[in-house]
All heavy atoms as TSV, in Angstrom:
chain	resi	resn	atom	element	x	y	z
A	1	MET	N	N	75.242	-61.229	69.951
A	1	MET	CA	C	76.276	-62.157	69.592
A	1	MET	C	C	77.336	-61.352	68.815
A	1	MET	O	O	76.989	-60.669	67.848
A	1	MET	CB	C	75.689	-63.273	68.718
A	1	MET	CG	C	76.695	-64.067	67.953
A	1	MET	SD	S	75.969	-65.345	66.914
A	1	MET	CE	C	75.355	-66.444	68.152
A	2	PRO	N	N	78.566	-61.466	69.194
A	2	PRO	CA	C	79.634	-60.771	68.466
A	2	PRO	C	C	79.743	-61.285	67.030
A	2	PRO	O	O	79.501	-62.459	66.748
A	2	PRO	CB	C	80.896	-61.113	69.254
A	2	PRO	CG	C	80.417	-61.620	70.571
A	2	PRO	CD	C	79.049	-62.163	70.370
A	3	VAL	N	N	80.098	-60.394	66.112
A	3	VAL	CA	C	80.180	-60.740	64.707
A	3	VAL	C	C	81.190	-61.853	64.463
A	3	VAL	O	O	80.988	-62.700	63.581
A	3	VAL	CB	C	80.465	-59.488	63.846
A	3	VAL	CG1	C	81.882	-58.995	64.035
A	3	VAL	CG2	C	80.194	-59.774	62.388
A	4	SER	N	N	82.267	-61.904	65.236
A	4	SER	CA	C	83.266	-62.964	65.051
A	4	SER	C	C	82.679	-64.343	65.378
A	4	SER	O	O	82.921	-65.313	64.658
A	4	SER	CB	C	84.502	-62.701	65.916
A	4	SER	OG	O	84.127	-62.607	67.278
A	5	LYS	N	N	81.865	-64.414	66.427
A	5	LYS	CA	C	81.217	-65.679	66.772
A	5	LYS	C	C	80.163	-66.040	65.725
A	5	LYS	O	O	80.014	-67.201	65.342
A	5	LYS	CB	C	80.582	-65.601	68.160
A	5	LYS	CG	C	79.961	-66.901	68.618
A	5	LYS	CD	C	79.432	-66.811	70.025
A	5	LYS	CE	C	78.808	-68.134	70.417
A	5	LYS	NZ	N	78.218	-68.084	71.746
A	6	PHE	N	N	79.421	-65.039	65.257
A	6	PHE	CA	C	78.424	-65.293	64.218
A	6	PHE	C	C	79.085	-65.825	62.952
A	6	PHE	O	O	78.612	-66.764	62.337
A	6	PHE	CB	C	77.630	-64.023	63.898
A	6	PHE	CG	C	76.689	-64.197	62.743
A	6	PHE	CD1	C	75.523	-64.935	62.887
A	6	PHE	CD2	C	76.972	-63.648	61.507
A	6	PHE	CE1	C	74.657	-65.111	61.812
A	6	PHE	CE2	C	76.124	-63.819	60.430
A	6	PHE	CZ	C	74.962	-64.554	60.589
A	7	LYS	N	N	80.202	-65.220	62.586
A	7	LYS	CA	C	80.908	-65.646	61.378
A	7	LYS	C	C	81.366	-67.096	61.500
A	7	LYS	O	O	81.265	-67.871	60.546
A	7	LYS	CB	C	82.112	-64.741	61.139
A	7	LYS	CG	C	82.855	-65.033	59.870
A	7	LYS	CD	C	83.994	-64.046	59.685
A	7	LYS	CE	C	84.792	-64.404	58.452
A	7	LYS	NZ	N	85.944	-63.508	58.277
A	8	ALA	N	N	81.825	-67.493	62.654
A	8	ALA	CA	C	82.319	-68.862	62.863
A	8	ALA	C	C	81.188	-69.883	62.918
A	8	ALA	O	O	81.398	-71.053	62.594
A	8	ALA	CB	C	83.156	-68.921	64.135
A	9	THR	N	N	79.999	-69.462	63.340
A	9	THR	CA	C	78.885	-70.406	63.533
A	9	THR	C	C	77.648	-70.006	62.743
A	9	THR	O	O	76.513	-70.297	63.158
A	9	THR	CB	C	78.526	-70.489	65.029
A	9	THR	OG1	O	78.131	-69.194	65.479
A	9	THR	CG2	C	79.684	-71.002	65.855
A	10	CYS	N	N	77.849	-69.360	61.614
A	10	CYS	CA	C	76.740	-68.786	60.845
A	10	CYS	C	C	75.633	-69.793	60.537
A	10	CYS	O	O	74.460	-69.542	60.814
A	10	CYS	CB	C	77.282	-68.202	59.550
A	10	CYS	SG	S	76.005	-67.520	58.480
A	11	LEU	N	N	75.972	-70.936	59.959
A	11	LEU	CA	C	74.933	-71.910	59.586
A	11	LEU	C	C	74.170	-72.424	60.793
A	11	LEU	O	O	72.949	-72.576	60.753
A	11	LEU	CB	C	75.555	-73.065	58.808
A	11	LEU	CG	C	76.114	-72.694	57.429
A	11	LEU	CD1	C	76.769	-73.909	56.780
A	11	LEU	CD2	C	75.039	-72.131	56.547
A	12	GLY	N	N	74.867	-72.671	61.880
A	12	GLY	CA	C	74.204	-73.128	63.101
A	12	GLY	C	C	73.260	-72.079	63.660
A	12	GLY	O	O	72.159	-72.393	64.124
A	13	VAL	N	N	73.691	-70.816	63.616
A	13	VAL	CA	C	72.843	-69.726	64.107
A	13	VAL	C	C	71.586	-69.606	63.243
A	13	VAL	O	O	70.477	-69.460	63.757
A	13	VAL	CB	C	73.626	-68.392	64.134
A	13	VAL	CG1	C	72.697	-67.230	64.444
A	13	VAL	CG2	C	74.752	-68.457	65.140
A	14	LEU	N	N	71.759	-69.685	61.925
A	14	LEU	CA	C	70.598	-69.599	61.034
A	14	LEU	C	C	69.614	-70.741	61.285
A	14	LEU	O	O	68.394	-70.532	61.295
A	14	LEU	CB	C	71.051	-69.591	59.578
A	14	LEU	CG	C	71.861	-68.372	59.136
A	14	LEU	CD1	C	72.332	-68.541	57.705
A	14	LEU	CD2	C	71.081	-67.089	59.317
A	15	GLN	N	N	70.127	-71.945	61.483
A	15	GLN	CA	C	69.242	-73.081	61.782
A	15	GLN	C	C	68.521	-72.884	63.101
A	15	GLN	O	O	67.345	-73.209	63.237
A	15	GLN	CB	C	70.043	-74.377	61.795
A	15	GLN	CG	C	70.486	-74.821	60.425
A	15	GLN	CD	C	71.380	-76.049	60.466
A	15	GLN	OE1	O	71.837	-76.459	61.521
A	15	GLN	NE2	N	71.627	-76.622	59.296
A	16	ARG	N	N	69.225	-72.328	64.089
A	16	ARG	CA	C	68.595	-72.096	65.399
A	16	ARG	C	C	67.476	-71.064	65.285
A	16	ARG	O	O	66.398	-71.228	65.872
A	16	ARG	CB	C	69.649	-71.635	66.409
A	16	ARG	CG	C	69.070	-71.474	67.814
A	16	ARG	CD	C	70.126	-71.088	68.808
A	16	ARG	NE	N	70.466	-69.688	68.593
A	16	ARG	CZ	C	71.589	-69.119	69.009
A	16	ARG	NH1	N	72.496	-69.821	69.634
A	16	ARG	NH2	N	71.801	-67.838	68.801
A	17	VAL	N	N	67.700	-69.999	64.506
A	17	VAL	CA	C	66.665	-68.980	64.315
A	17	VAL	C	C	65.455	-69.593	63.626
A	17	VAL	O	O	64.311	-69.340	64.005
A	17	VAL	CB	C	67.219	-67.780	63.510
A	17	VAL	CG1	C	66.101	-66.853	63.085
A	17	VAL	CG2	C	68.252	-67.032	64.337
A	18	LYS	N	N	65.703	-70.419	62.624
A	18	LYS	CA	C	64.586	-71.067	61.927
A	18	LYS	C	C	63.817	-71.999	62.860
A	18	LYS	O	O	62.597	-72.020	62.859
A	18	LYS	CB	C	65.116	-71.856	60.730
A	18	LYS	CG	C	64.031	-72.542	59.944
A	18	LYS	CD	C	64.592	-73.314	58.782
A	18	LYS	CE	C	63.480	-74.039	58.031
A	18	LYS	NZ	N	64.000	-74.839	56.942
A	19	ARG	N	N	64.542	-72.775	63.661
A	19	ARG	CA	C	63.914	-73.754	64.545
A	19	ARG	C	C	63.137	-73.100	65.685
A	19	ARG	O	O	62.014	-73.470	65.986
A	19	ARG	CB	C	64.989	-74.693	65.106
A	19	ARG	CG	C	64.436	-75.851	65.935
A	19	ARG	CD	C	65.540	-76.767	66.484
A	19	ARG	NE	N	66.326	-76.082	67.497
A	19	ARG	CZ	C	67.607	-75.706	67.357
A	19	ARG	NH1	N	68.256	-75.954	66.251
A	19	ARG	NH2	N	68.236	-75.074	68.324
A	20	THR	N	N	63.748	-72.092	66.336
A	20	THR	CA	C	63.122	-71.492	67.516
A	20	THR	C	C	62.218	-70.310	67.190
A	20	THR	O	O	61.318	-69.991	67.955
A	20	THR	CB	C	64.194	-71.010	68.514
A	20	THR	OG1	O	64.956	-69.958	67.904
A	20	THR	CG2	C	65.098	-72.142	68.946
A	21	GLY	N	N	62.495	-69.636	66.052
A	21	GLY	CA	C	61.707	-68.457	65.706
A	21	GLY	C	C	62.145	-67.214	66.451
A	21	GLY	O	O	61.525	-66.162	66.322
A	22	ARG	N	N	63.224	-67.306	67.233
A	22	ARG	CA	C	63.712	-66.160	68.007
A	22	ARG	C	C	64.820	-65.443	67.234
A	22	ARG	O	O	65.742	-66.082	66.728
A	22	ARG	CB	C	64.227	-66.609	69.371
A	22	ARG	CG	C	63.109	-67.139	70.240
A	22	ARG	CD	C	63.523	-67.579	71.620
A	22	ARG	NE	N	64.848	-67.160	72.038
A	22	ARG	CZ	C	65.577	-67.813	72.901
A	22	ARG	NH1	N	65.142	-68.944	73.414
A	22	ARG	NH2	N	66.765	-67.360	73.248
A	23	PRO	N	N	64.767	-64.111	67.142
A	23	PRO	CA	C	65.798	-63.373	66.413
A	23	PRO	C	C	67.136	-63.366	67.156
A	23	PRO	O	O	67.185	-63.565	68.372
A	23	PRO	CB	C	65.228	-61.965	66.309
A	23	PRO	CG	C	64.234	-61.864	67.397
A	23	PRO	CD	C	63.717	-63.251	67.651
A	24	VAL	N	N	68.213	-63.118	66.423
A	24	VAL	CA	C	69.555	-63.010	66.987
A	24	VAL	C	C	70.122	-61.660	66.573
A	24	VAL	O	O	70.076	-61.291	65.393
A	24	VAL	CB	C	70.468	-64.148	66.479
A	24	VAL	CG1	C	71.904	-63.925	66.900
A	24	VAL	CG2	C	69.973	-65.494	66.975
A	25	LEU	N	N	70.658	-60.915	67.540
A	25	LEU	CA	C	71.268	-59.627	67.287
A	25	LEU	C	C	72.773	-59.811	67.147
A	25	LEU	O	O	73.423	-60.371	68.032
A	25	LEU	CB	C	70.960	-58.654	68.431
A	25	LEU	CG	C	71.437	-57.221	68.256
A	25	LEU	CD1	C	70.726	-56.568	67.074
A	25	LEU	CD2	C	71.186	-56.433	69.522
A	26	VAL	N	N	73.334	-59.352	66.030
A	26	VAL	CA	C	74.770	-59.453	65.779
A	26	VAL	C	C	75.385	-58.087	66.076
A	26	VAL	O	O	74.890	-57.055	65.612
A	26	VAL	CB	C	75.044	-59.866	64.312
A	26	VAL	CG1	C	76.534	-59.976	64.059
A	26	VAL	CG2	C	74.349	-61.181	63.982
A	27	THR	N	N	76.468	-58.095	66.847
A	27	THR	CA	C	77.096	-56.844	67.267
A	27	THR	C	C	78.557	-56.798	66.830
A	27	THR	O	O	79.189	-57.823	66.586
A	27	THR	CB	C	77.037	-56.680	68.794
A	27	THR	OG1	O	77.756	-57.753	69.402
A	27	THR	CG2	C	75.613	-56.653	69.295
A	28	ARG	N	N	79.066	-55.567	66.745
A	28	ARG	CA	C	80.492	-55.348	66.492
A	28	ARG	C	C	80.938	-54.272	67.475
A	28	ARG	O	O	80.425	-53.159	67.450
A	28	ARG	CB	C	80.703	-54.887	65.060
A	28	ARG	CG	C	82.157	-54.732	64.723
A	28	ARG	CD	C	82.347	-54.505	63.248
A	28	ARG	NE	N	83.765	-54.511	62.968
A	28	ARG	CZ	C	84.298	-53.950	61.922
A	28	ARG	NH1	N	83.516	-53.359	61.037
A	28	ARG	NH2	N	85.587	-53.990	61.734
A	29	PHE	N	N	81.865	-54.646	68.321
A	29	PHE	CA	C	82.341	-53.757	69.405
A	29	PHE	C	C	81.179	-53.291	70.277
A	29	PHE	O	O	81.120	-52.141	70.713
A	29	PHE	CB	C	83.110	-52.555	68.843
A	29	PHE	CG	C	84.282	-52.920	67.982
A	29	PHE	CD1	C	84.326	-52.539	66.654
A	29	PHE	CD2	C	85.341	-53.656	68.497
A	29	PHE	CE1	C	85.393	-52.876	65.852
A	29	PHE	CE2	C	86.427	-53.995	67.701
A	29	PHE	CZ	C	86.459	-53.600	66.374
A	30	GLY	N	N	80.216	-54.182	70.468
A	30	GLY	CA	C	79.074	-53.880	71.324
A	30	GLY	C	C	77.951	-53.119	70.646
A	30	GLY	O	O	76.908	-52.891	71.246
A	31	GLU	N	N	78.154	-52.683	69.419
A	31	GLU	CA	C	77.129	-51.940	68.677
A	31	GLU	C	C	76.364	-52.894	67.757
A	31	GLU	O	O	76.979	-53.667	67.019
A	31	GLU	CB	C	77.773	-50.848	67.818
A	31	GLU	CG	C	78.435	-49.743	68.608
A	31	GLU	CD	C	77.416	-48.852	69.300
A	31	GLU	OE1	O	76.352	-48.584	68.694
A	31	GLU	OE2	O	77.682	-48.452	70.445
A	32	PRO	N	N	75.054	-52.857	67.771
A	32	PRO	CA	C	74.279	-53.713	66.871
A	32	PRO	C	C	74.555	-53.360	65.407
A	32	PRO	O	O	74.562	-52.193	65.037
A	32	PRO	CB	C	72.828	-53.411	67.223
A	32	PRO	CG	C	72.857	-52.656	68.503
A	32	PRO	CD	C	74.197	-52.039	68.629
A	33	ILE	N	N	74.802	-54.395	64.592
A	33	ILE	CA	C	75.005	-54.165	63.169
A	33	ILE	C	C	73.999	-54.939	62.315
A	33	ILE	O	O	73.770	-54.590	61.166
A	33	ILE	CB	C	76.440	-54.504	62.715
A	33	ILE	CG1	C	76.769	-55.963	63.014
A	33	ILE	CG2	C	77.436	-53.568	63.337
A	33	ILE	CD1	C	78.060	-56.429	62.379
A	34	ALA	N	N	73.412	-55.980	62.864
A	34	ALA	CA	C	72.423	-56.762	62.107
A	34	ALA	C	C	71.549	-57.543	63.069
A	34	ALA	O	O	71.944	-57.833	64.195
A	34	ALA	CB	C	73.117	-57.720	61.152
A	35	GLN	N	N	70.366	-57.867	62.589
A	35	GLN	CA	C	69.463	-58.721	63.349
A	35	GLN	C	C	69.003	-59.831	62.415
A	35	GLN	O	O	68.510	-59.557	61.317
A	35	GLN	CB	C	68.263	-57.938	63.878
A	35	GLN	CG	C	67.370	-58.772	64.762
A	35	GLN	CD	C	66.286	-57.934	65.418
A	35	GLN	OE1	O	66.005	-56.822	65.015
A	35	GLN	NE2	N	65.688	-58.491	66.445
A	36	ILE	N	N	69.195	-61.052	62.844
A	36	ILE	CA	C	68.777	-62.218	62.074
A	36	ILE	C	C	67.404	-62.627	62.593
A	36	ILE	O	O	67.250	-62.942	63.764
A	36	ILE	CB	C	69.772	-63.400	62.224
A	36	ILE	CG1	C	71.218	-62.933	62.034
A	36	ILE	CG2	C	69.397	-64.520	61.294
A	36	ILE	CD1	C	71.502	-62.342	60.686
A	37	VAL	N	N	66.395	-62.576	61.695
A	37	VAL	CA	C	65.023	-62.907	62.086
A	37	VAL	C	C	64.506	-64.004	61.171
A	37	VAL	O	O	64.931	-64.117	60.024
A	37	VAL	CB	C	64.088	-61.681	62.008
A	37	VAL	CG1	C	64.500	-60.619	63.006
A	37	VAL	CG2	C	64.056	-61.109	60.617
A	38	PRO	N	N	63.578	-64.818	61.657
A	38	PRO	CA	C	63.002	-65.862	60.798
A	38	PRO	C	C	62.103	-65.230	59.740
A	38	PRO	O	O	61.568	-64.131	59.937
A	38	PRO	CB	C	62.195	-66.729	61.759
A	38	PRO	CG	C	61.888	-65.839	62.908
A	38	PRO	CD	C	63.033	-64.873	63.007
A	39	PRO	N	N	61.937	-65.898	58.605
A	39	PRO	CA	C	61.049	-65.358	57.569
A	39	PRO	C	C	59.598	-65.413	58.037
A	39	PRO	O	O	59.251	-66.197	58.920
A	39	PRO	CB	C	61.282	-66.290	56.383
A	39	PRO	CG	C	61.765	-67.556	56.983
A	39	PRO	CD	C	62.522	-67.174	58.224
A	40	PRO	N	N	58.740	-64.578	57.443
A	40	PRO	CA	C	57.316	-64.635	57.818
A	40	PRO	C	C	56.722	-65.976	57.398
A	40	PRO	O	O	57.193	-66.608	56.448
A	40	PRO	CB	C	56.688	-63.484	57.030
A	40	PRO	CG	C	57.653	-63.176	55.943
A	40	PRO	CD	C	59.012	-63.583	56.421
A	41	ALA	N	N	55.716	-66.392	58.117
A	41	ALA	CA	C	55.053	-67.664	57.820
A	41	ALA	C	C	54.417	-67.603	56.438
A	41	ALA	O	O	53.823	-66.585	56.063
A	41	ALA	CB	C	53.993	-67.973	58.871
A	42	GLU	N	N	54.536	-68.674	55.683
A	42	GLU	CA	C	53.949	-68.741	54.352
A	42	GLU	C	C	52.453	-68.971	54.452
A	42	GLU	O	O	52.000	-69.761	55.266
A	42	GLU	CB	C	54.558	-69.884	53.547
A	42	GLU	CG	C	56.013	-69.699	53.221
A	42	GLU	CD	C	56.554	-70.851	52.383
A	42	GLU	OE1	O	55.745	-71.621	51.827
A	42	GLU	OE2	O	57.773	-70.971	52.307
A	43	GLU	N	N	51.725	-68.259	53.601
A	43	GLU	CA	C	50.290	-68.490	53.534
A	43	GLU	C	C	50.041	-69.672	52.620
A	43	GLU	O	O	50.555	-69.720	51.515
A	43	GLU	CB	C	49.574	-67.258	52.978
A	43	GLU	CG	C	49.558	-66.101	53.917
A	43	GLU	CD	C	48.724	-64.955	53.366
A	43	GLU	OE1	O	47.807	-65.217	52.558
A	43	GLU	OE2	O	49.001	-63.830	53.738
A	44	ARG	N	N	49.279	-70.605	53.089
A	44	ARG	CA	C	48.964	-71.781	52.274
A	44	ARG	C	C	47.797	-71.431	51.368
A	44	ARG	O	O	46.742	-71.044	51.827
A	44	ARG	CB	C	48.611	-72.953	53.164
A	44	ARG	CG	C	49.806	-73.316	54.056
A	44	ARG	CD	C	49.791	-74.711	54.448
A	44	ARG	NE	N	50.153	-75.506	53.283
A	44	ARG	CZ	C	50.233	-76.817	53.308
A	44	ARG	NH1	N	49.979	-77.456	54.398
A	44	ARG	NH2	N	50.573	-77.498	52.237
A	45	THR	N	N	48.036	-71.568	50.100
A	45	THR	CA	C	46.962	-71.308	49.155
A	45	THR	C	C	46.189	-72.593	48.914
A	45	THR	O	O	46.742	-73.685	48.968
A	45	THR	CB	C	47.514	-70.790	47.814
A	45	THR	OG1	O	48.432	-71.752	47.305
A	45	THR	CG2	C	48.231	-69.463	47.997
A	46	ALA	N	N	44.935	-72.437	48.656
A	46	ALA	CA	C	44.100	-73.598	48.384
A	46	ALA	C	C	44.503	-74.203	47.047
A	46	ALA	O	O	44.930	-73.503	46.135
A	46	ALA	CB	C	42.626	-73.190	48.353
A	47	GLY	N	N	44.379	-75.487	46.934
A	47	GLY	CA	C	44.675	-76.154	45.677
A	47	GLY	C	C	43.624	-75.827	44.630
A	47	GLY	O	O	42.614	-75.181	44.898
A	48	TRP	N	N	43.856	-76.271	43.425
A	48	TRP	CA	C	42.929	-75.957	42.343
A	48	TRP	C	C	41.635	-76.743	42.448
A	48	TRP	O	O	40.612	-76.305	41.938
A	48	TRP	CB	C	43.586	-76.185	40.992
A	48	TRP	CG	C	43.952	-77.599	40.722
A	48	TRP	CD1	C	45.104	-78.241	41.080
A	48	TRP	CD2	C	43.167	-78.568	40.049
A	48	TRP	NE1	N	45.084	-79.535	40.677
A	48	TRP	CE2	C	43.894	-79.776	40.033
A	48	TRP	CE3	C	41.922	-78.554	39.457
A	48	TRP	CZ2	C	43.418	-80.936	39.454
A	48	TRP	CZ3	C	41.450	-79.717	38.871
A	48	TRP	CH2	C	42.200	-80.885	38.873
A	49	LEU	N	N	41.669	-77.888	43.139
A	49	LEU	CA	C	40.431	-78.653	43.303
A	49	LEU	C	C	39.493	-77.907	44.245
A	49	LEU	O	O	39.850	-77.568	45.359
A	49	LEU	CB	C	40.717	-80.047	43.862
A	49	LEU	CG	C	41.415	-81.002	42.909
A	49	LEU	CD1	C	41.734	-82.309	43.625
A	49	LEU	CD2	C	40.552	-81.282	41.700
A	50	GLY	N	N	38.331	-77.617	43.790
A	50	GLY	CA	C	37.346	-76.921	44.606
A	50	GLY	C	C	37.525	-75.413	44.629
A	50	GLY	O	O	36.855	-74.727	45.383
A	51	ALA	N	N	38.439	-74.884	43.817
A	51	ALA	CA	C	38.690	-73.448	43.827
A	51	ALA	C	C	37.466	-72.640	43.399
A	51	ALA	O	O	37.310	-71.497	43.802
A	51	ALA	CB	C	39.883	-73.118	42.926
A	52	MET	N	N	36.601	-73.222	42.595
A	52	MET	CA	C	35.420	-72.504	42.114
A	52	MET	C	C	34.145	-72.906	42.855
A	52	MET	O	O	33.054	-72.546	42.437
A	52	MET	CB	C	35.243	-72.750	40.609
A	52	MET	CG	C	36.395	-72.262	39.754
A	52	MET	SD	S	36.616	-70.488	39.820
A	52	MET	CE	C	35.197	-69.947	38.911
A	53	ALA	N	N	34.284	-73.612	43.955
A	53	ALA	CA	C	33.115	-74.069	44.707
A	53	ALA	C	C	32.277	-72.875	45.164
A	53	ALA	O	O	32.795	-71.887	45.676
A	53	ALA	CB	C	33.548	-74.884	45.920
A	54	GLY	N	N	30.979	-72.982	44.949
A	54	GLY	CA	C	30.057	-71.943	45.392
A	54	GLY	C	C	29.969	-70.744	44.464
A	54	GLY	O	O	29.298	-69.777	44.777
A	55	ARG	N	N	30.640	-70.784	43.316
A	55	ARG	CA	C	30.627	-69.629	42.420
A	55	ARG	C	C	29.701	-69.801	41.226
A	55	ARG	O	O	29.477	-68.859	40.486
A	55	ARG	CB	C	32.036	-69.347	41.923
A	55	ARG	CG	C	32.943	-68.959	43.067
A	55	ARG	CD	C	34.281	-68.560	42.568
A	55	ARG	NE	N	35.153	-68.325	43.705
A	55	ARG	CZ	C	36.184	-67.539	43.679
A	55	ARG	NH1	N	36.497	-66.915	42.580
A	55	ARG	NH2	N	36.921	-67.382	44.738
A	56	GLY	N	N	29.192	-70.986	41.016
A	56	GLY	CA	C	28.298	-71.228	39.888
A	56	GLY	C	C	26.885	-71.485	40.377
A	56	GLY	O	O	26.646	-71.678	41.555
A	57	ARG	N	N	25.943	-71.464	39.435
A	57	ARG	CA	C	24.575	-71.806	39.808
A	57	ARG	C	C	23.936	-72.525	38.631
A	57	ARG	O	O	24.277	-72.290	37.472
A	57	ARG	CB	C	23.775	-70.586	40.216
A	57	ARG	CG	C	23.631	-69.550	39.158
A	57	ARG	CD	C	22.959	-68.309	39.729
A	57	ARG	NE	N	22.986	-67.261	38.736
A	57	ARG	CZ	C	21.922	-66.845	38.070
A	57	ARG	NH1	N	20.739	-67.362	38.326
A	57	ARG	NH2	N	22.028	-65.899	37.162
A	58	ILE	N	N	23.020	-73.413	38.934
A	58	ILE	CA	C	22.326	-74.204	37.930
A	58	ILE	C	C	21.041	-73.470	37.568
A	58	ILE	O	O	20.248	-73.120	38.438
A	58	ILE	CB	C	22.025	-75.624	38.451
A	58	ILE	CG1	C	23.336	-76.345	38.741
A	58	ILE	CG2	C	21.168	-76.389	37.459
A	58	ILE	CD1	C	23.181	-77.695	39.400
A	59	VAL	N	N	20.860	-73.243	36.280
A	59	VAL	CA	C	19.666	-72.553	35.793
A	59	VAL	C	C	18.941	-73.516	34.874
A	59	VAL	O	O	19.471	-73.937	33.852
A	59	VAL	CB	C	20.037	-71.268	35.031
A	59	VAL	CG1	C	18.801	-70.579	34.501
A	59	VAL	CG2	C	20.830	-70.335	35.926
A	60	GLY	N	N	17.755	-73.896	35.218
A	60	GLY	CA	C	16.967	-74.784	34.378
A	60	GLY	C	C	17.276	-76.249	34.637
A	60	GLY	O	O	17.907	-76.619	35.616
A	61	ASP	N	N	16.824	-77.085	33.700
A	61	ASP	CA	C	16.974	-78.535	33.814
A	61	ASP	C	C	18.316	-78.943	33.218
A	61	ASP	O	O	18.589	-78.689	32.046
A	61	ASP	CB	C	15.820	-79.220	33.068
A	61	ASP	CG	C	15.755	-80.704	33.345
A	61	ASP	OD1	O	16.704	-81.229	33.965
A	61	ASP	OD2	O	14.772	-81.340	32.935
A	62	VAL	N	N	19.155	-79.611	33.993
A	62	VAL	CA	C	20.478	-80.011	33.512
A	62	VAL	C	C	20.461	-81.398	32.880
A	62	VAL	O	O	21.468	-81.840	32.355
A	62	VAL	CB	C	21.524	-79.976	34.654
A	62	VAL	CG1	C	21.697	-78.567	35.163
A	62	VAL	CG2	C	21.140	-80.922	35.776
A	63	VAL	N	N	19.303	-82.080	32.891
A	63	VAL	CA	C	19.221	-83.429	32.350
A	63	VAL	C	C	18.659	-83.419	30.930
A	63	VAL	O	O	19.150	-84.137	30.053
A	63	VAL	CB	C	18.358	-84.331	33.266
A	63	VAL	CG1	C	18.231	-85.716	32.699
A	63	VAL	CG2	C	18.950	-84.375	34.670
A	64	GLN	N	N	17.652	-82.619	30.659
A	64	GLN	CA	C	17.004	-82.565	29.348
A	64	GLN	C	C	17.873	-81.798	28.347
A	64	GLN	O	O	18.566	-80.857	28.718
A	64	GLN	CB	C	15.638	-81.886	29.464
A	64	GLN	CG	C	14.661	-82.621	30.346
A	64	GLN	CD	C	14.302	-83.989	29.786
A	64	GLN	OE1	O	14.155	-84.160	28.588
A	64	GLN	NE2	N	14.185	-84.968	30.662
A	65	PRO	N	N	17.835	-82.184	27.058
A	65	PRO	CA	C	18.573	-81.435	26.034
A	65	PRO	C	C	18.019	-80.026	25.882
A	65	PRO	O	O	16.847	-79.761	26.163
A	65	PRO	CB	C	18.346	-82.242	24.761
A	65	PRO	CG	C	17.619	-83.475	25.129
A	65	PRO	CD	C	17.166	-83.365	26.537
A	66	LEU	N	N	18.831	-79.123	25.392
A	66	LEU	CA	C	18.393	-77.744	25.198
A	66	LEU	C	C	17.416	-77.609	24.040
A	66	LEU	O	O	16.557	-76.733	24.042
A	66	LEU	CB	C	19.607	-76.839	24.939
A	66	LEU	CG	C	20.559	-76.653	26.117
A	66	LEU	CD1	C	21.759	-75.828	25.698
A	66	LEU	CD2	C	19.836	-75.981	27.274
A	67	VAL	N	N	17.592	-78.465	23.022
A	67	VAL	CA	C	16.708	-78.412	21.850
A	67	VAL	C	C	16.055	-79.771	21.670
A	67	VAL	O	O	16.523	-80.783	22.181
A	67	VAL	CB	C	17.502	-78.016	20.584
A	67	VAL	CG1	C	18.033	-76.600	20.716
A	67	VAL	CG2	C	18.640	-78.964	20.314
A	68	GLY	N	N	14.971	-79.818	20.903
A	68	GLY	CA	C	14.274	-81.069	20.664
A	68	GLY	C	C	15.076	-82.001	19.760
A	68	GLY	O	O	16.011	-81.589	19.076
A	69	GLU	N	N	14.684	-83.281	19.732
A	69	GLU	CA	C	15.397	-84.277	18.939
A	69	GLU	C	C	15.372	-83.958	17.453
A	69	GLU	O	O	16.315	-84.249	16.727
A	69	GLU	CB	C	14.804	-85.664	19.174
A	69	GLU	CG	C	15.125	-86.246	20.520
A	69	GLU	CD	C	14.567	-87.649	20.682
A	69	GLU	OE1	O	14.466	-88.381	19.674
A	69	GLU	OE2	O	14.240	-87.998	21.816
A	70	GLY	N	N	14.324	-83.350	16.965
A	70	GLY	CA	C	14.203	-83.000	15.557
A	70	GLY	C	C	15.191	-81.924	15.120
A	70	GLY	O	O	15.497	-81.795	13.950
A	71	GLU	N	N	15.695	-81.172	16.046
A	71	GLU	CA	C	16.626	-80.092	15.717
A	71	GLU	C	C	18.087	-80.556	15.690
A	71	GLU	O	O	18.962	-79.792	15.277
A	71	GLU	CB	C	16.449	-78.956	16.702
A	71	GLU	CG	C	15.070	-78.309	16.652
A	71	GLU	CD	C	14.925	-77.200	17.656
A	71	GLU	OE1	O	15.803	-76.331	17.713
A	71	GLU	OE2	O	13.931	-77.220	18.405
A	72	TRP	N	N	18.344	-81.777	16.116
A	72	TRP	CA	C	19.708	-82.284	16.127
A	72	TRP	C	C	20.130	-82.648	14.706
A	72	TRP	O	O	19.372	-83.250	13.940
A	72	TRP	CB	C	19.805	-83.527	17.013
A	72	TRP	CG	C	19.763	-83.240	18.470
A	72	TRP	CD1	C	18.778	-82.580	19.145
A	72	TRP	CD2	C	20.724	-83.605	19.445
A	72	TRP	NE1	N	19.053	-82.521	20.464
A	72	TRP	CE2	C	20.255	-83.154	20.697
A	72	TRP	CE3	C	21.921	-84.288	19.406
A	72	TRP	CZ2	C	20.966	-83.359	21.867
A	72	TRP	CZ3	C	22.614	-84.480	20.584
A	72	TRP	CH2	C	22.154	-84.006	21.802
A	73	GLU	N	N	21.325	-82.337	14.343
A	73	GLU	CA	C	21.848	-82.683	13.040
A	73	GLU	C	C	21.894	-84.199	12.861
A	73	GLU	O	O	21.564	-84.721	11.805
A	73	GLU	CB	C	23.267	-82.083	12.876
A	73	GLU	CG	C	23.848	-82.212	11.493
A	73	GLU	CD	C	23.171	-81.290	10.493
A	73	GLU	OE1	O	22.681	-80.203	10.886
A	73	GLU	OE2	O	23.131	-81.662	9.320
A	74	ALA	N	N	22.269	-84.930	13.886
A	74	ALA	CA	C	22.366	-86.370	13.822
A	74	ALA	C	C	20.986	-87.027	13.728
A	74	ALA	O	O	20.843	-88.137	13.235
A	74	ALA	CB	C	23.114	-86.926	15.031
A	75	GLY	N	N	19.942	-86.345	14.207
A	75	GLY	CA	C	18.604	-86.894	14.185
A	75	GLY	C	C	17.892	-86.719	12.856
A	75	GLY	O	O	16.860	-87.347	12.603
A	76	LYS	N	N	18.436	-85.934	11.969
A	76	LYS	CA	C	17.786	-85.680	10.675
A	76	LYS	C	C	18.171	-86.808	9.701
A	76	LYS	O	O	19.288	-87.278	9.687
A	76	LYS	CB	C	18.233	-84.357	10.103
A	76	LYS	CG	C	17.759	-83.176	10.955
A	76	LYS	CD	C	18.178	-81.874	10.351
A	76	LYS	CE	C	17.680	-80.742	11.224
A	76	LYS	NZ	N	18.073	-79.447	10.715
A	77	LYS	N	N	17.188	-87.213	8.863
A	77	LYS	CA	C	17.439	-88.287	7.890
A	77	LYS	C	C	17.379	-87.790	6.492
A	77	LYS	O	O	16.790	-86.907	6.081
A	77	LYS	CB	C	16.438	-89.416	8.089
A	77	LYS	CG	C	16.646	-90.085	9.399
A	77	LYS	CD	C	15.703	-91.261	9.500
A	77	LYS	CE	C	15.897	-91.903	10.874
A	77	LYS	NZ	N	15.092	-93.013	11.097
């Protein structure tokens, strides 16, 4: 595409490259001076929910207290 045509239709050309994913070569007097290419695809990162899934492990009984009732400050009279 000649640079004069690109200059006149710049926004339309950029939208077309984004929509189609096909690059556009800009020329001046028949010589390539620039190539308009779409950006690389964005990597989707996982959200914070579940980010630590599978990284922990349960050791021992998770229901019973760690110490007996007599050792609790609130249990002492």
